C-alpha positions in Angstrom: -47.7 76.0 -16.7 -47.2 74.3 -12.9 -47.0 70.9 -14.9 -44.5 72.3 -17.0 -42.2 73.4 -14.5 -42.5 70.2 -12.4 -41.3 68.1 -15.6 -38.2 70.9 -16.2 -37.3 69.7 -13.0 -37.3 66.5 -13.4 -34.9 67.0 -15.9 -32.8 69.3 -14.1 -32.3 66.3 -11.7 -32.0 63.9 -14.4 -29.1 65.7 -15.9 -27.9 66.6 -12.7 -27.3 62.8 -11.9 -25.2 62.5 -15.1 -20.9 63.0 -15.8 -19.2 64.9 -18.3 -18.8 62.4 -21.1 -14.9 63.6 -21.5 -14.7 61.1 -18.1 -15.5 58.3 -20.3 -12.3 57.6 -22.0 -10.3 58.0 -18.3 -12.9 55.1 -16.7 -12.2 52.9 -20.0 -8.6 53.7 -19.9 -8.3 52.4 -15.8 -9.5 49.3 -16.6 -7.0 48.5 -19.5 -4.4 49.9 -17.5 -4.8 47.6 -14.7 -4.8 44.9 -17.6 -1.6 45.9 -18.7 -0.1 46.9 -15.9 -1.1 43.9 -13.3 -2.5 41.0 -14.9 0.0 40.9 -18.1 3.1 40.7 -15.8 1.8 38.6 -13.2 1.2 35.9 -16.3 4.6 35.9 -17.5 6.3 36.5 -14.2 9.1 33.9 -13.2 11.5 33.2 -10.5 15.0 34.3 -11.2 17.6 31.4 -12.4 19.9 29.6 -10.2 22.9 29.1 -11.3 25.8 26.9 -10.0 27.5 29.6 -8.0 24.1 29.7 -6.0 24.4 26.1 -5.4 27.4 26.4 -3.0 25.4 28.9 -0.9 22.1 26.8 -0.8 22.8 23.0 -1.2 19.4 20.8 -2.1 17.7 23.5 -4.3 16.7 23.1 -8.0 19.8 24.5 -10.2 18.1 25.7 -13.2 21.5 26.7 -15.2 22.5 23.1 -14.6 19.3 22.0 -16.6 19.7 24.6 -19.2 23.0 23.6 -20.1 22.0 19.6 -20.2 19.2 20.9 -22.7 21.8 22.7 -24.9 23.5 19.4 -25.0 20.0 17.2 -25.7 18.9 19.2 -28.2 22.0 19.6 -30.4 21.5 16.2 -31.7 18.5 17.5 -33.6 15.5 15.6 -34.4 15.0 12.4 -32.4 12.3 10.5 -34.5 11.6 6.4 -33.3 13.6 4.5 -35.2 16.1 7.0 -36.4 20.1 6.5 -35.2 19.3 10.2 -33.3 16.7 8.6 -31.3 17.4 5.0 -30.6 21.6 5.4 -29.7 22.4 8.9 -29.5 19.9 10.2 -27.6 19.5 7.1 -25.4 23.5 7.0 -24.8 23.3 10.7 -24.0 20.5 10.0 -21.3 22.7 6.9 -19.7 25.7 8.8 -19.6 24.0 11.7 -17.7 22.5 9.2 -15.3 25.6 7.4 -14.8 27.2 11.0 -13.6 24.3 11.2 -11.0 24.7 7.8 -10.1 28.3 8.5 -8.9 27.5 11.6 -7.1 24.5 10.0 -5.4 24.3 9.3 -1.6 24.3 5.4 -2.6 24.2 5.0 1.7 20.6 6.4 1.4 19.2 5.2 -1.5 19.1 2.1 -4.0 19.4 3.7 -7.7 18.6 0.7 -10.6 18.2 2.1 -14.5 16.9 0.1 -17.2 16.4 0.5 -21.2 13.1 -1.4 -21.8 12.9 -2.3 -25.6 8.9 -3.9 -26.3 6.1 -4.2 -28.6 2.7 -4.5 -28.4 -0.3 -3.1 -29.8 -3.2 -1.5 -29.1 -6.4 0.5 -29.8 -5.4 4.5 -30.0 -8.4 6.4 -31.3 -9.8 4.7 -34.5 -6.2 3.0 -35.3 -4.6 -0.2 -34.2 -1.3 1.2 -32.9 1.5 -1.4 -33.4 5.0 -0.5 -32.2 7.8 -3.1 -32.7 11.2 -3.0 -30.7 10.5 1.0 -29.2 13.0 1.7 -26.5 12.1 3.5 -22.9 14.4 4.7 -20.3 14.0 4.0 -16.5 15.4 4.9 -13.5 14.1 4.0 -10.3 15.1 5.5 -6.9 14.4 3.4 -3.7 15.3 4.6 -0.1 17.7 2.0 1.7 15.1 -0.4 3.6 11.9 0.6 2.5 8.9 -1.0 4.1 6.8 -0.4 0.6 6.7 -1.3 -2.9 4.6 1.3 -3.9 6.2 4.3 -6.4 5.4 7.2 -7.8 6.0 7.8 -11.6 7.4 10.7 -13.4 7.1 10.8 -17.2 8.1 12.7 -20.2 9.5 12.0 -23.4 12.9 12.6 -25.5 11.6 11.8 -29.0 10.6 14.4 -31.3 8.4 14.8 -34.5 10.1 15.0 -37.7 12.0 18.1 -38.5 12.1 19.2 -34.6 14.6 19.3 -32.4 12.1 18.9 -29.8 13.7 21.6 -27.3 10.5 22.4 -25.8 8.2 19.3 -26.7 9.8 17.7 -24.6 13.7 18.0 -24.0 13.4 20.8 -21.6 11.2 18.1 -19.3 13.8 15.4 -19.5 16.3 17.8 -18.2 14.3 19.1 -15.4 14.0 15.3 -14.5 17.4 14.7 -14.2 18.2 17.6 -12.3 15.4 16.5 -10.1 16.6 13.1 -10.3 20.5 14.6 -9.1 19.3 17.0 -6.5 17.0 13.7 -4.5 20.0 11.7 -4.9 22.9 14.0 -4.2 21.2 15.3 -0.8 19.4 13.7 1.9 15.9 13.8 0.7 12.9 12.0 2.7 11.7 9.5 0.8 9.1 6.9 1.7 8.6 5.6 -1.1 10.3 4.7 -4.9 10.5 7.3 -7.5 10.3 5.8 -11.1 11.5 8.3 -13.8 10.5 7.2 -17.6 12.5 9.0 -20.1 10.1 7.7 -22.6 11.5 6.9 -26.2 8.0 6.8 -28.1 5.4 9.3 -27.6 5.2 11.4 -30.8 4.7 8.0 -32.2 1.4 8.3 -30.8 1.7 7.5 -27.0 3.9 4.1 -27.5 6.4 4.2 -24.6 3.8 4.9 -22.0 1.9 1.8 -23.1 4.6 -0.3 -23.2 6.1 0.6 -20.0 2.4 0.2 -18.2 1.6 -2.9 -19.9 5.2 -4.9 -19.7 7.6 -3.2 -17.5 8.0 -5.2 -14.6 8.2 -1.8 -12.6 4.7 -1.0 -13.9 2.7 -2.9 -11.1 3.7 -1.2 -8.3 3.1 2.5 -9.7 0.3 3.9 -7.4 0.4 7.5 -9.0 2.1 9.8 -11.9 2.9 12.9 -12.8 3.3 13.5 -16.3 5.0 16.3 -17.7 4.9 17.4 -21.4 4.3 20.3 -23.5 2.4 22.3 -26.2 4.7 25.1 -26.6 8.3 26.5 -25.9 8.7 26.8 -21.9 6.6 29.2 -19.9 4.6 28.4 -16.6 3.0 24.7 -16.9 -0.4 24.4 -16.7 -1.9 21.7 -14.5 -4.9 20.7 -16.7 -5.8 17.3 -15.3 -5.9 15.4 -12.2 -7.2 12.7 -10.6 -9.2 11.2 -12.0 -11.4 11.2 -8.8 -8.4 11.2 -6.3 -8.8 14.7 -4.9 -6.1 14.0 -2.8 -3.6 14.8 -5.4 -5.0 18.1 -5.5 -4.4 19.0 -2.2 -1.4 17.7 -2.2 -0.6 19.9 -5.4 -2.2 23.1 -3.7 0.1 22.7 -0.5 3.3 22.4 -2.3 3.2 23.8 -5.4 5.9 26.7 -5.6 4.5 28.9 -8.6 0.6 27.7 -9.2 -1.0 27.6 -12.6 -4.4 25.4 -12.9 -7.7 25.4 -13.1 -11.1 23.2 -13.0 -12.2 25.4 -16.4 -9.1 23.7 -18.3 -9.4 20.5 -16.5 -13.2 20.3 -18.0 -12.3 21.6 -21.3 -9.6 18.9 -21.4 -12.0 15.9 -20.4 -14.5 17.0 -22.7 -12.7 17.2 -25.3 -12.2 20.9 -27.0 -8.4 20.4 -26.7 -6.8 18.7 -30.1 -4.2 16.6 -28.4 -3.5 13.8 -26.1 -0.8 12.7 -23.6 0.4 10.0 -22.2 -1.3 10.4 -19.3 -4.4 8.9 -21.1 -2.5 5.9 -21.8 -1.8 5.9 -17.8 -5.0 6.1 -16.7 -6.7 3.9 -19.4 -4.5 1.6 -19.2 -2.6 1.3 -16.2 -5.8 2.5 -14.0 -3.3 5.1 -12.3 -4.6 8.7 -11.2 -2.2 11.3 -11.4 -1.1 15.2 -12.3 -0.8 16.1 -15.9 1.3 19.3 -16.8 2.3 21.1 -19.7 4.3 24.5 -20.8 2.0 26.0 -22.9 3.8 29.5 -23.9 4.1 30.3 -27.4 2.2 26.6 -28.6 3.0 28.3 -32.4 6.4 26.7 -32.6 5.1 23.1 -31.4 6.4 20.6 -33.5 8.0 22.7 -36.0 11.6 23.7 -36.7 11.1 26.5 -34.7 11.0 24.8 -31.4 14.8 25.6 -30.4 16.9 25.7 -27.3 17.2 29.6 -27.8 13.3 30.7 -27.8 13.2 29.1 -24.1 12.7 32.0 -21.7 15.6 31.0 -19.3 13.4 31.4 -15.9 11.0 28.7 -17.2 13.9 25.7 -16.0 13.8 27.4 -12.4 9.7 27.5 -12.3 9.2 24.0 -13.7 11.9 22.9 -11.7 11.0 24.0 -8.3 7.7 23.1 -9.3 8.5 19.7 -10.1 11.0 19.2 -7.4 8.3 19.7 -4.8 5.7 17.7 -5.8 7.8 14.6 -6.2 9.1 15.4 -2.6 6.0 15.9 -1.3 4.1 13.0 -3.4 7.1 10.5 -2.6 6.1 11.3 1.0 2.2 10.9 0.9 0.5 8.4 3.0 -2.4 8.0 0.3 0.5 6.2 -2.3 -0.1 3.4 -0.5 -3.4 2.7 -1.2 -4.9 5.1 -3.5 -8.2 3.5 -4.3 -9.3 4.1 -0.5 -9.1 7.9 -1.3 -10.7 7.7 -4.5 -13.9 9.5 -4.5 -15.1 12.8 -5.4 -13.4 16.1 -7.1 -11.8 19.3 -6.4 -12.5 22.7 -7.4 -9.1 24.5 -7.7 -8.1 27.9 -9.6 -4.6 30.1 -8.9 -5.5 33.5 -8.1 -2.9 35.3 -11.3 -0.3 33.0 -10.0 0.3 34.9 -6.3 -1.9 31.9 -4.8 -3.9 29.0 -5.1 -7.6 27.8 -3.9 -8.9 24.5 -3.7 -11.4 22.6 -2.2 -13.8 19.8 -2.3 -16.7 19.5 -5.0 -19.4 19.3 -2.0 -17.9 22.7 0.1 -18.1 23.9 -3.9 -22.1 23.1 -3.8 -22.5 25.0 -0.3 -20.5 28.1 -1.2 -22.4 28.2 -4.7 -25.9 27.7 -3.1 -25.5 30.1 -0.4 -24.0 33.0 -2.7 -27.3 32.3 -4.8 -29.4 32.8 -2.2 -27.6 35.6 -0.5 -27.9 37.7 -4.1 -31.8 36.8 -3.7 -32.3 38.0 -0.2 -30.0 41.2 -1.0 -31.7 42.4 -4.4 -35.2 41.7 -2.5 -34.1 43.9 0.4 -32.7 46.3 -1.6 -35.8 47.1 -3.8 -38.1 47.1 -0.7 -35.6 49.6 1.2 -35.8 51.7 -2.3 -39.5 52.0 -2.2 -39.6 53.5 1.0 -36.7 56.2 0.4 -38.4 57.2 -3.0 -42.0 56.4 -2.1 -42.8 55.0 -5.0 -45.0 51.8 -4.7 -43.5 48.6 -4.8 -45.3 47.5 -7.4 -44.4 49.5 -9.7 -40.8 49.3 -9.0 -41.2 45.2 -9.4 -42.6 46.2 -12.8 -39.6 48.4 -13.5 -37.2 45.9 -12.6 -39.0 43.4 -14.8 -38.9 45.6 -17.6 -34.7 46.0 -17.2 -34.1 42.2 -16.9 -36.0 41.7 -20.2 -34.1 44.6 -21.5 -30.7 43.4 -19.9 -31.3 39.6 -21.1 -32.2 41.4 -24.8 -28.7 43.3 -24.6 -26.8 40.3 -24.0 -28.9 38.3 -26.5 -27.8 41.2 -29.0 -24.2 41.0 -28.1 -24.2 37.1 -28.6 -26.0 37.3 -31.9 -23.5 40.0 -33.2 -20.6 38.0 -32.4 -21.9 34.5 -33.2 -23.0 36.5 -36.6 -19.5 38.0 -37.0 -18.1 34.5 -36.5 -19.9 32.8 -38.8 -19.5 35.5 -41.5 -15.6 35.8 -41.1 -15.6 31.9 -41.8 -18.0 32.1 -44.7 -15.9 35.1 -46.6 -12.5 32.6 -45.9 -11.2 35.4 -43.7 -11.1 33.1 -40.6 -7.9 33.5 -38.0 -7.1 37.4 -38.4 -6.5 37.2 -34.9 -3.9 34.2 -35.2 -0.8 36.3 -35.3 -2.0 39.5 -34.2 -3.9 38.9 -31.0 -5.2 42.5 -30.7 -7.8 41.9 -33.4 -10.0 39.8 -31.0 -10.5 43.2 -28.9 -12.4 44.9 -32.2 -13.6 41.7 -33.4 -15.3 40.4 -30.0 -15.0 42.7 -27.3 -16.8 45.4 -28.9 -19.4 44.2 -30.3 -20.5 42.3 -27.0 -20.2 45.5 -24.9 -21.8 47.3 -27.9 -24.7 45.0 -27.6 -24.8 45.2 -23.8 -24.4 48.7 -23.5 -26.5 50.2 -26.5 -30.4 48.8 -25.3 -30.0 50.0 -21.6 -28.7 53.3 -23.0 -31.7 53.8 -25.4 -33.9 52.9 -22.9 -32.6 55.3 -20.0 -32.3 58.3 -22.8 -36.4 57.7 -23.5 -37.4 57.3 -20.0 -36.4 60.8 -18.5 -39.5 61.7 -16.5 -40.6 58.2 -14.7 -39.4 59.9 -11.3 -36.9 57.5 -10.7 -33.2 59.1 -10.3 -30.5 57.5 -13.0 -28.5 56.1 -10.6 -31.5 53.7 -9.1 -32.1 52.7 -12.6 -28.7 51.6 -13.2 -28.4 50.0 -10.0 -31.5 47.8 -10.9 -30.4 46.9 -14.3 -26.8 45.5 -12.5 -29.0 43.9 -10.0 -31.0 42.3 -12.9 -27.6 41.0 -14.6 -26.4 39.4 -11.3 -30.2 37.3 -11.0 -29.6 36.1 -14.4 -25.9 34.9 -13.3 -27.3 33.2 -10.1 -29.8 31.5 -12.4 -27.1 30.4 -14.8 -25.0 29.5 -11.5 -27.7 27.3 -10.0 -28.2 25.2 -13.5 -24.4 24.6 -14.1 -24.7 23.4 -10.1 -27.8 21.1 -10.6 -25.5 20.0 -14.0 -22.2 19.1 -11.5 -20.2 21.7 -13.5 -17.3 22.2 -11.8 -16.4 25.6 -13.5 -19.5 27.2 -11.3 -17.4 28.6 -9.2 -16.6 31.5 -11.8 -20.1 32.5 -12.2 -20.2 32.6 -8.4 -17.1 34.9 -7.6 -18.3 37.3 -10.3 -22.0 37.5 -8.2 -20.4 37.1 -5.2 -18.3 40.4 -5.5 -21.0 42.2 -6.7 -23.5 41.2 -4.0 -20.6 42.3 -1.8 -20.5 45.8 -3.0 -24.5 45.9 -3.0 -24.5 45.3 0.9 -21.7 48.0 1.6 -23.7 50.6 -0.3 -27.1 49.7 1.9 -25.0 49.6 4.9 -23.6 52.9 4.3 -26.5 54.2 2.5 -24.4 55.1 -0.3 -26.8 53.3 -2.7 -29.2 56.8 -2.6 -26.5 59.1 -3.4 -26.2 60.3 -7.2 -22.3 59.0 -7.5 -21.0 58.2 -4.1 -22.3 54.1 -4.7 -19.7 54.3 -7.6 -16.7 54.1 -5.1 -17.3 50.7 -3.4 -18.8 49.4 -6.4 -15.9 50.0 -8.7 -13.2 48.7 -5.6 -15.5 45.4 -5.7 -14.5 45.0 -9.5 -11.2 45.1 -9.5 -10.6 42.2 -8.2 -12.8 39.8 -10.4 -12.1 42.4 -13.2 -8.4 41.1 -12.9 -8.9 37.6 -12.3 -11.4 37.0 -15.2 -9.0 38.9 -17.6 -6.1 36.7 -16.6 -8.4 33.5 -17.4 -9.2 35.4 -20.7 -5.4 35.9 -21.6 -4.3 32.5 -20.1 -7.1 31.1 -22.5 -5.9 33.0 -25.6 -2.2 31.9 -25.0 -3.0 28.2 -25.2 -5.7 28.2 -27.6 -5.3 30.8 -30.4 -1.7 28.8 -31.2 -4.0 25.6 -31.4 -6.0 26.4 -34.0 -2.8 26.6 -36.9 -3.5 22.7 -36.5 -7.3 22.5 -36.5 -9.4 22.2 -39.7 -12.6 20.6 -38.3 -14.2 23.4 -36.9 -14.8 27.3 -37.2 -12.1 28.4 -35.0 -14.2 32.0 -34.9 -16.5 30.6 -33.1 -14.6 29.0 -30.4 -12.9 32.3 -29.8 -16.4 34.8 -30.2 -18.1 32.4 -27.5 -15.3 32.3 -25.3 -15.1 36.0 -26.0 -18.5 36.6 -25.1 -18.5 34.5 -21.9 -15.6 36.5 -20.8 -17.6 39.8 -21.1 -20.6 38.5 -19.9 -18.4 37.9 -16.1 -16.1 40.7 -16.0 -17.7 43.8 -17.7 -21.4 43.4 -16.8 -21.0 45.4 -14.2 -18.9 48.2 -15.9 -21.0 48.6 -19.4 -24.1 49.7 -17.5 -22.0 53.0 -15.6 -21.7 54.2 -19.5 -25.5 55.5 -19.1 -24.3 57.6 -16.0 -21.8 59.5 -18.7 -23.6 62.6 -21.0 -23.8 61.2 -24.7 -23.7 57.4 -23.4 -25.6 56.6 -26.7 -22.5 57.7 -28.5 -19.9 56.7 -26.2 -21.6 53.0 -26.5 -21.8 53.3 -30.1 -17.9 54.1 -30.1 -17.8 50.4 -29.5 -20.0 49.4 -32.5 -17.6 51.7 -34.8 -14.6 49.7 -33.5 -16.1 46.6 -34.7 -16.8 47.3 -38.2 -13.4 48.8 -38.4 -12.0 45.7 -37.4 -14.1 43.5 -39.4 -12.6 45.9 -42.7 -9.3 45.1 -41.4 -9.8 41.5 -41.2 -10.4 41.7 -45.0 -6.9 43.5 -45.7 -3.3 42.3 -45.5 -3.3 44.0 -41.8 -4.2 41.2 -40.8 -3.1 38.5 -42.4 -2.9 35.7 -40.1 0.7 34.3 -40.5 4.0 35.3 -39.9 7.7 34.2 -40.5 9.1 32.1 -37.9 7.1 33.2 -35.1 3.4 32.1 -36.3 3.8 30.1 -39.4 0.9 28.4 -41.4 1.4 24.5 -40.7 1.7 22.2 -43.9 2.7 18.7 -44.7 4.4 17.4 -47.9 5.4 13.9 -49.1 7.2 13.1 -52.4 5.2 10.2 -53.0 5.4 7.6 -55.4 2.4 5.7 -56.2 1.6 2.0 -57.5 -2.1 0.8 -57.9 -2.5 -2.8 -58.6 -5.5 -4.6 -60.8 -7.9 -7.2 -58.8 -6.5 -10.3 -61.4 -4.9 -13.6 -60.0 -1.5 -12.0 -60.9 -2.0 -8.5 -59.1 -1.2 -7.0 -62.0 0.0 -3.1 -62.1 -3.0 -0.9 -63.5 -0.8 2.3 -63.1 1.6 4.2 -61.3 2.8 8.0 -60.8 4.4 10.4 -58.4 4.7 13.5 -57.0 3.9 15.7 -54.2 1.3 15.3 -51.5 0.6 18.6 -49.9 -1.5 18.7 -46.6 -2.7 21.9 -45.2 -3.5 21.5 -41.7 -6.0 24.9 -40.7 -8.6 26.7 -41.8 -7.0 28.4 -44.7 -6.1 25.6 -46.7 -6.0 28.1 -49.7 -3.1 30.9 -48.7 -0.6 29.3 -50.8 -2.3 28.4 -54.2 -1.8 31.2 -56.0 2.0 31.6 -55.2 2.5 27.4 -56.1 0.2 27.2 -59.4 -0.1 30.6 -60.6 2.5 31.1 -63.8 4.4 28.2 -62.8 5.0 24.9 -63.9 2.8 22.8 -61.2 -0.6 21.9 -61.0 -3.5 20.1 -58.9 -3.8 16.6 -60.0 -7.4 15.6 -60.5 -8.5 13.9 -57.4 -8.7 10.0 -57.6 -12.5 8.9 -57.0 -12.2 8.7 -53.4 -14.7 5.4 -53.1 -12.8 3.0 -55.0 -9.2 4.6 -53.6 -8.7 4.0 -50.2 -7.7 7.1 -48.5 -8.3 9.0 -51.8 -4.8 7.8 -52.8 -2.9 10.0 -50.1 0.0 8.5 -47.8 -1.5 8.9 -44.4 0.8 9.4 -41.5 -1.1 9.2 -38.7 -5.1 9.6 -37.4 -4.3 13.4 -37.2 -3.9 13.4 -40.9 -7.9 12.0 -41.4 -9.4 14.6 -40.7 -7.3 16.9 -43.4 -7.8 14.5 -46.1 -10.5 16.9 -47.4 -8.3 19.5 -48.0 -5.5 17.8 -49.3 -4.1 17.5 -53.0 -1.7 16.2 -55.1 0.8 17.9 -57.1 2.3 15.6 -60.5 6.5 15.5 -60.1 9.1 13.3 -60.6 9.7 10.1 -58.8 11.4 9.9 -55.1 14.2 7.7 -54.5 12.2 4.4 -54.2 14.5 2.0 -51.5 12.5 1.3 -48.7 9.5 0.9 -50.1 7.1 -1.5 -48.6 6.1 -4.8 -49.8 3.5 -7.1 -49.0 3.6 -10.9 -49.2 0.9 -13.4 -49.0 2.4 -16.3 -46.8 -0.8 -18.4 -46.8 -4.4 -18.1 -48.0 -7.0 -20.8 -46.6 -10.5 -21.4 -46.6 -12.1 -21.8 -42.8 -15.3 -23.1 -44.1 -17.5 -22.1 -47.2 -18.3 -18.7 -45.9 -14.8 -18.0 -44.2 -11.6 -17.4 -45.7 -8.3 -16.2 -44.0 -5.0 -14.8 -45.3 -1.6 -15.1 -43.6 0.4 -11.4 -45.1 3.7 -10.2 -44.2 4.6 -6.4 -44.6 8.0 -5.0 -44.6 8.9 -1.3 -45.1 10.3 1.6 -43.5 9.9 2.3 -39.9 6.7 4.3 -40.1 4.3 2.5 -42.3 0.3 2.7 -42.6 -1.5 -0.4 -43.4 -5.5 0.1 -44.4 -8.0 -2.5 -44.5 -11.3 -2.4 -46.3 -13.8 -5.3 -47.0 -14.7 -5.5 -50.3 -18.4 -7.2 -51.7 -20.3 -7.5 -48.5 -17.5 -9.5 -46.5 -16.9 -8.7 -43.2 -13.5 -8.7 -41.3 -14.4 -11.2 -38.6 -10.9 -12.1 -36.5 -7.4 -10.7 -36.8 -4.1 -11.3 -35.0 -3.9 -7.5 -33.5 -6.1 -6.1 -30.8 -9.9 -7.3 -31.1 -11.2 -3.9 -30.1 -12.1 -2.6 -33.3 -13.8 -5.6 -34.4 -15.9 -5.7 -31.2 -16.5 -2.1 -31.1 -18.0 -2.0 -34.8 -15.1 0.6 -35.6 -16.2 1.8 -39.3 -14.0 0.1 -41.9 -11.4 1.1 -43.4 -9.2 0.1 -40.6 -6.1 1.6 -39.8 -3.5 0.1 -38.5 -0.2 2.3 -37.5 3.1 0.3 -37.7 6.3 1.5 -36.6 9.7 -0.2 -35.2 12.6 1.4 -33.5 15.3 -1.2 -33.5 14.4 -4.3 -34.8 13.2 -4.0 -38.6 11.4 -7.8 -38.6 8.7 -7.2 -40.8 5.4 -7.8 -39.8 3.4 -11.1 -40.1 -0.5 -10.7 -39.3 -3.5 -12.8 -40.5 -7.1 -11.7 -41.2 -9.8 -13.7 -41.5 -13.2 -12.6 -43.5 -16.5 -13.6 -43.6 -18.9 -13.7 -46.4 -23.0 -13.7 -46.2 -23.4 -16.2 -49.2 -21.0 -19.5 -49.4 -21.2 -18.7 -53.3 -19.6 -15.7 -53.4 -17.2 -14.4 -56.0 -15.0 -11.4 -56.8 -12.5 -9.5 -54.2 -12.2 -9.9 -50.6 -10.7 -6.6 -49.4 -8.8 -4.1 -50.4 -5.2 -3.5 -48.6 -3.2 -0.1 -49.2 0.1 0.4 -47.7 1.5 4.1 -46.9 5.6 3.8 -46.4 7.1 6.8 -44.8 10.6 7.6 -44.4 10.9 10.6 -42.3 14.0 10.8 -41.1 15.9 10.2 -44.6 16.8 13.7 -45.2 19.7 12.8 -47.6 17.7 11.1 -50.2 15.6 13.8 -51.0 15.5 15.5 -54.4 16.6 18.8 -56.0 13.3 18.4 -57.7 11.7 18.0 -54.1 13.4 20.8 -52.7 12.8 23.2 -55.9 8.9 22.4 -54.8 9.5 23.1 -51.3 11.3 26.7 -51.8 8.2 27.7 -53.6 6.2 28.1 -50.4 6.1 31.8 -48.9 8.3 32.3 -45.6 5.3 32.3 -43.3 4.8 28.8 -44.3 5.8 26.1 -42.2 6.5 22.7 -44.3 7.6 19.3 -42.5 8.7 17.1 -45.6 9.6 13.5 -46.4 9.4 10.8 -48.5 6.4 8.1 -48.6 5.2 6.1 -51.3 1.5 4.6 -51.6 0.5 1.3 -52.8 -2.8 -0.9 -53.1 -4.1 -4.3 -54.1 -7.6 -5.9 -54.2 -6.9 -9.4 -53.0 
């Protein structure tokens, strides 16, 4: 009987140490509210737009309203594609007249203002293609202080050209008008300048990165540029994020930190970008690689769904954006144009900075070396605190230390198992959804992410300890102690991870350091106040210390989704579920590990935690129903390209006679769900998918490739037979000369004429090897795998492209063709030539599909 009463006492103590289950929903709601009431509004917070009225009261300010009016006029020009009259004449004249107006009001007694329209041609290797540009235009303005003592200059770059079919209001007309307004504020009021500032309005960025290459390699002012600020966009307004700085120039970050008005930057973003997680490149890369110029790379990312579509319009940009980005750019230009480091940046080129903004409220930045000291100190402090805690605990509970360490070991193993279970569940869901062709259910409805990835992770982390604690009621260790030990063990796991990250020089280690730092702080407070011995009092410091980290991590998480969810609409190579699931799992490991174990304090804890598991199952069912259809008209369209193409294939005989011709519509889905429109286009209609051509015998499977971005999507593309398009401007190939250099070497001189965007593919045949050509030698020296891709475009001068190719054969008595060549012409701004048939075909696409369409051709020869 005595034994029984002891056991019953234990049970009573155990039950007293639990909270009524009905408090759990309140506990969860508190954290949800914190996210919706504090975090999301902080992310979207922007300053009030300053109007022309305000300028009278406070001269020398950035006036957002003026920038907005300018953008309205600029975006009315419509799509500005390289080679079109809109881009080469209307847009260039528009910029020149705006600059002229600014010059008339400028303080010419203080500044010299020079302007120039650069027209340039060149070629260089970008990704795996040779990027050949001819007569592209840049509008450049240089502001220098009178009697300047130094030649050094700061470069501000953005682009006014746009992709086909888009007015480019957000990408990047917005940044151009901000540059114009900054130029006006600097020159109209007394702004102290030590160094010159060059404003580069770049006329060929979407063509990929040609204008910036033309400027930095050929313009006379380029030699004096010491740092660059690149402004671009991957969306439609919103706060601009600084995602790259340097490389290796920490002084730039110091100026950003001191002068930025509305900070939005993170080391994590920089490391993601530099390690190739972001499917995009900006002019910053060209300045870095071809000019060795350090700089800041900034882009607006809000509403990335409209990026590069016809929906990128003036009226979608939030009005306050002009003010926010304008104030930031103005402050940075003023600071950097007076920075002493600008005289000779290479002196200051060492090390990295660690930087992040706290919810846009303030900005934290420090050198990597300081970061190492902070990280290591926190790791050591964690270990000391945990050992101290266990020491005190054994003396206060009267248990042997050995037993507590054993218990701690068991709990650590359980915590690892719980985290492991969560990650396995998340990854299984990610692989399953992609395998059954249901990826991207969160694309337009981001709330799907909560059920698909947050819930299984929380379930996994919570259920393992809950089962353990419910089985071990009688071990004489109060529940509160057990839960605290469990959380210490998670803290220890994160400490090990931080130490590993520090040893691998991963700068993002700071993010885990903050997590364990705040937790250790709450443990120390509890030990000093002896609250850790009580049943519930220890929860107060514990939860208060979790508020800031919770807000910081959910803010980072929200920012990640705003940037990355829309990006998944233009990626087909990788499973987007894995990126989302993995990132979500990581974030849960940072903001929830010290909250989830608290569920074990509630009665019915297993039931409460199982709710998250049930939620997961419900959401997976949602993913299979129309509720979670990823696309929505206008707001989250699915991207397609369609090119009305005429194709001609030639034989390999001496006369190059035509082997066959056909025509139709080339359709290229861009994302991970390429089959969404198949039923709509091909069920009970007159359209069919053509048999795929043999991709081994025909270059690029006979598809008219427009840019190197398209190479990844060839797998999912198809050809729909249809009537011929208008055939003007089809590229032609002329053999100017064919000479034998030696027994094994043969040289071809060729001329290609055609529309202003032409792709050329060259594939050596019969063991021949391309050993020399008249383009940049990099692809030959770096052994780029054939076929060789030459992308040719011109803006003003339509002169045919002449080039030579020299091939070498292994064997002097070779026979047969030497190489195959395919020309793909693209008429991307000739809307008036689009035929009625093609319009009817495009009208078949559902309203949630966004189709970029134009005329093209595909011609191949064997020589």
